[in-house]
C-alpha positions in Angstrom: -90.9 74.6 169.4 -89.2 71.6 167.8 -91.7 70.4 165.0 -94.4 72.8 163.1 -97.3 70.9 161.6 -97.7 72.2 158.1 -100.3 71.2 156.0 -100.7 71.5 152.2 -102.6 74.7 152.0 -99.9 76.1 154.4 -97.0 74.9 152.1 -99.1 76.4 149.1 -99.3 80.0 150.5 -95.7 80.0 152.1 -93.1 82.5 150.4 -89.6 83.6 150.5 -89.2 87.2 150.9 -86.2 89.6 152.0 -86.7 92.1 154.8 -84.7 95.1 155.3 -85.8 95.4 158.9 -84.3 91.7 159.3 -81.2 92.8 158.0 -81.0 95.9 160.5 -81.5 93.5 163.1 -78.7 91.2 161.7 -76.5 94.1 161.6 -77.0 94.8 165.2 -76.1 91.2 165.9 -72.8 91.8 163.5 -72.1 95.0 165.9 -72.3 92.7 168.8 -69.9 90.0 167.3 -72.8 87.4 166.8 -73.3 85.6 163.5 -70.6 87.7 161.5 -69.9 86.5 158.1 -66.1 87.1 157.2 -66.8 89.1 154.1 -68.9 91.9 156.3 -65.5 92.6 158.0 -64.7 96.1 156.0 -68.2 96.9 156.4 -68.3 96.2 160.4 -65.1 98.0 160.6 -66.4 101.2 159.0 -69.7 101.0 161.1 -69.3 99.5 164.4 -67.3 102.5 165.9 -70.3 104.9 165.6 -72.6 101.9 166.7 -70.6 101.4 170.0 -70.4 104.8 170.7 -74.0 105.1 170.5 -74.5 102.4 172.9 -72.3 103.9 175.3 -74.0 107.1 175.2 -77.3 106.1 175.2 -78.3 104.1 178.0 -81.9 102.8 176.2 -80.2 101.8 173.2 -77.8 99.7 175.4 -80.4 98.2 177.5 -82.8 97.4 174.3 -80.2 95.4 172.7 -79.1 93.5 175.7 -82.8 92.6 176.3 -84.0 91.7 172.8 -80.8 90.3 170.9 -79.3 86.9 172.3 -77.7 84.2 170.4 -80.0 82.3 168.0 -83.0 84.6 169.8 -84.5 87.8 168.9 -87.3 89.5 170.3 -90.4 88.7 168.0 -92.0 92.3 168.2 -88.4 93.7 167.0 -88.3 91.6 163.6 -91.7 90.4 162.3 -92.7 92.3 159.2 -96.2 92.6 158.3 -97.6 90.2 155.4 -98.4 93.6 153.4 -94.8 94.9 153.6 -93.8 96.8 150.4 -90.1 95.8 150.7 -89.2 99.2 152.2 -87.9 99.7 155.4 -90.7 101.9 156.3 -93.1 99.2 155.5 -91.3 96.7 157.4 -91.6 99.1 160.4 -95.1 99.5 160.2 -95.8 96.5 162.4 -93.5 97.6 165.1 -95.2 100.9 165.4 -98.4 98.9 165.9 -97.2 97.0 168.9 -98.4 98.2 171.8 -95.5 98.6 174.7 -97.1 96.1 177.1 -97.0 93.4 174.4 -93.4 94.0 173.9 -92.4 93.7 177.5 -94.6 90.5 177.6 -92.7 89.1 175.1 -89.3 89.5 177.0 -90.9 88.3 180.3 -92.3 85.5 178.7 -88.8 84.2 177.6 -87.5 85.1 181.1 -85.3 88.1 180.1 -85.0 90.7 182.7 -86.5 93.9 181.7 -84.5 96.9 182.7 -86.5 99.9 184.0 -85.4 102.2 181.4 -87.5 99.9 178.9 -90.8 100.3 181.1 -92.9 103.4 180.1 -95.3 104.1 177.1 -92.4 105.2 174.8 -90.6 101.6 174.3 -92.1 101.2 170.8 -91.4 104.7 169.4 -87.9 104.8 170.8 -87.1 101.1 169.5 -88.1 102.5 166.3 -86.1 105.7 166.3 -83.2 103.3 167.1 -83.8 100.9 164.4 -84.1 103.6 161.9 -80.7 105.3 163.2 -79.1 101.6 162.5 -80.4 101.7 159.3 -79.3 104.9 157.9 -75.8 104.6 159.8 -74.7 101.2 158.2 -77.4 99.7 155.7 -79.2 102.3 153.9 -76.4 103.0 151.2 -75.8 99.1 150.7 -79.1 97.8 150.9 -79.2 97.5 147.1 -76.1 95.1 146.9 -77.3 93.2 149.8 -80.9 92.9 148.3 -79.3 91.7 145.3 -77.6 88.9 147.0 -80.5 88.1 149.1 -83.0 87.7 146.2 -80.2 85.4 144.5 -80.7 83.3 147.6 -84.5 83.3 147.1 -84.0 82.2 143.8 -81.8 79.6 144.5 -84.0 78.0 147.0 -86.9 78.3 144.6 -85.1 76.3 142.1 -84.3 73.8 144.7 -87.7 73.6 145.5 -89.0 73.3 142.1 -86.5 70.5 141.5 -86.5 68.6 144.5 -89.5 69.6 146.9 -89.2 70.8 150.4 -86.7 68.6 151.5 -84.1 69.9 148.9 -85.3 73.6 149.4 -84.8 73.3 153.4 -81.5 71.2 152.8 -78.5 73.1 155.1 -80.9 76.2 156.0 -80.8 76.0 159.7 -78.7 73.5 162.2 -81.2 70.9 163.3 -84.1 72.2 160.5 -85.5 69.6 158.0 -88.2 68.6 156.3 -89.5 65.3 158.4 -92.2 64.4 155.8 -95.9 63.8 156.6 -96.2 67.6 156.8 -93.7 67.7 160.0 -91.1 70.7 159.7 -88.3 70.1 162.0 -87.2 73.9 163.0 -85.0 72.9 166.0 -83.8 70.2 168.4 -86.0 71.0 171.0 -88.4 68.3 172.7 -91.6 70.4 172.8 -95.1 69.8 171.6 -95.5 70.0 168.1 -97.4 73.1 167.2 -100.0 73.3 164.3 -99.6 76.1 161.7 -103.0 75.4 160.3 -104.4 78.9 158.9 -101.1 80.3 159.5 -98.8 82.1 157.0 -95.3 80.7 156.8 -92.6 83.1 155.5 -88.6 82.4 154.8 -86.3 85.5 154.8 -82.5 85.1 154.5 -80.0 87.2 155.9 -76.1 88.1 155.5 -76.1 87.1 159.1 -73.9 83.7 159.9 -76.9 83.1 162.4 -80.7 82.5 162.1 -83.4 82.9 164.1 -87.5 82.4 164.2 -90.0 84.8 164.6 -93.3 84.1 165.8 -96.9 85.9 165.6 -98.9 83.4 166.9 -101.3 82.2 165.5 -101.2 84.2 162.4 -97.5 84.3 161.2 -94.5 82.4 161.3 -91.0 83.3 159.8 -88.0 81.4 159.4 -84.8 83.9 159.2 -81.8 81.7 157.6 -78.3 82.5 156.7 -78.0 83.5 152.8 -75.8 80.8 151.2 -72.4 81.3 151.4 -71.3 81.4 147.4 -74.0 84.2 147.2 -72.7 85.9 150.3 -69.2 86.3 149.0 -68.6 87.6 145.6 -65.2 87.7 146.1 -64.8 84.2 146.7 -64.1 83.1 143.1 -61.3 85.0 141.3 -60.3 84.6 137.8 -56.7 83.9 136.9 -55.1 86.8 135.1 -54.4 84.5 132.2 -58.2 83.9 131.7 -58.9 87.5 132.1 -56.3 88.6 129.4 -57.7 86.1 127.2 -61.6 86.4 127.5 -61.7 89.8 129.0 -62.0 90.7 132.9 -66.3 90.4 133.0 -66.5 87.3 130.9 -63.6 85.5 133.0 -65.6 86.3 136.4 -68.9 85.2 134.5 -67.2 81.9 133.3 -65.2 81.5 136.9 -68.7 81.8 138.8 -70.1 78.9 136.8 -68.3 76.4 138.8 -71.8 76.1 140.2 -75.1 76.2 138.2 -76.6 79.6 138.3 -79.6 81.7 136.8 -78.6 85.1 135.3 -80.1 87.0 138.3 -77.8 84.8 140.5 -74.8 85.9 138.2 -76.1 89.8 138.6 -76.0 89.4 142.3 -72.6 88.0 142.9 -70.6 89.7 140.1 -72.3 93.4 140.6 -72.8 93.3 136.9 -76.3 94.2 134.8 -78.7 91.6 133.5 -77.8 93.0 130.0 -74.2 92.8 130.9 -74.4 89.4 132.0 -76.6 88.0 129.5 -74.5 89.4 126.6 -71.3 87.5 128.0 -73.5 84.3 128.5 -74.3 84.2 124.9 -71.0 84.7 123.8 -69.4 81.6 126.2 -72.4 79.9 125.0 -71.3 80.6 121.4 -67.8 79.5 122.0 -69.1 75.7 123.7 -67.7 76.8 127.2 -71.1 77.1 129.2 -74.3 75.4 128.3 -77.7 76.1 129.9 -80.8 74.2 130.8 -84.5 75.3 131.9 -86.3 74.2 135.0 -89.8 75.5 135.4 -89.4 79.3 134.5 -85.6 79.4 135.3 -82.8 78.9 133.2 -79.7 77.7 134.6 -76.1 78.2 133.0 -73.2 75.8 134.0 -69.8 75.3 132.4 -69.2 72.3 130.0 -65.9 70.1 129.9 -64.1 72.6 127.7 -65.0 75.5 130.1 -63.9 73.7 132.8 -60.7 73.0 131.3 -60.3 76.7 130.5 -61.4 77.9 134.0 -58.5 75.6 135.5 -55.9 77.5 133.6 -53.1 79.4 135.5 
């Protein structure tokens, strides 16, 4: 599936989205030691023991994770959310509930994956949904509002890249071996397969906190690219304000100034700092009045960035 043929109509209807179900499966991959981002280590240490105990005590869960989660591949029936998902975990799970057990097993056989006997039987989908719900409630339900802000900030950043530089810019660095090849050709990986025509299909891009991504296919109707959230958004602790700057400007204003080492929208700043839009907006106004930051409009978005004076101040020890 190395190249997807993506016409103008498909591009026009494509979208970015966030998915609680995708993030739940990404968490399962992280628990298995696959695709863990360093910033997730405290979260992993808090929840991994209970997850691993569940796999030891539940043969079905152990067999399911072995059969459906592999490096850079996830069984499609496990993760493809419906087009009309409402952004909730229950809404994302609706498509899984609509999947026939035989269809799910056929996907595994098509990939040459051994299917343990315990995954046979009519209750495969119900038991899979129950296990995913357990993982969601264990490790993600409480953390989802924070993760959603980070993921949505990445969507804002990608949308800005799309508006300013086209699809070549929006896809830059999204996944290894993925690039816009021009003339309606989207290279999704380096495999040497016949091109796949996406005419009349829906194309969706979904960020995840995992360091790995994968492709979800509901052929011929739905194609989903799951990609790692941009690193500077995934790690809000990566930029720390010097203590002297915090004393001068105040801790919140100093953090906002430090985060503007790259241009960001107010929504992105909310995501990476954890502060509300009103708080961030007020501090941006003060910083702008002081000549430390400037702004420019790109389409419907407003990007803030540091001025040379702001750079000098941010570099103080």
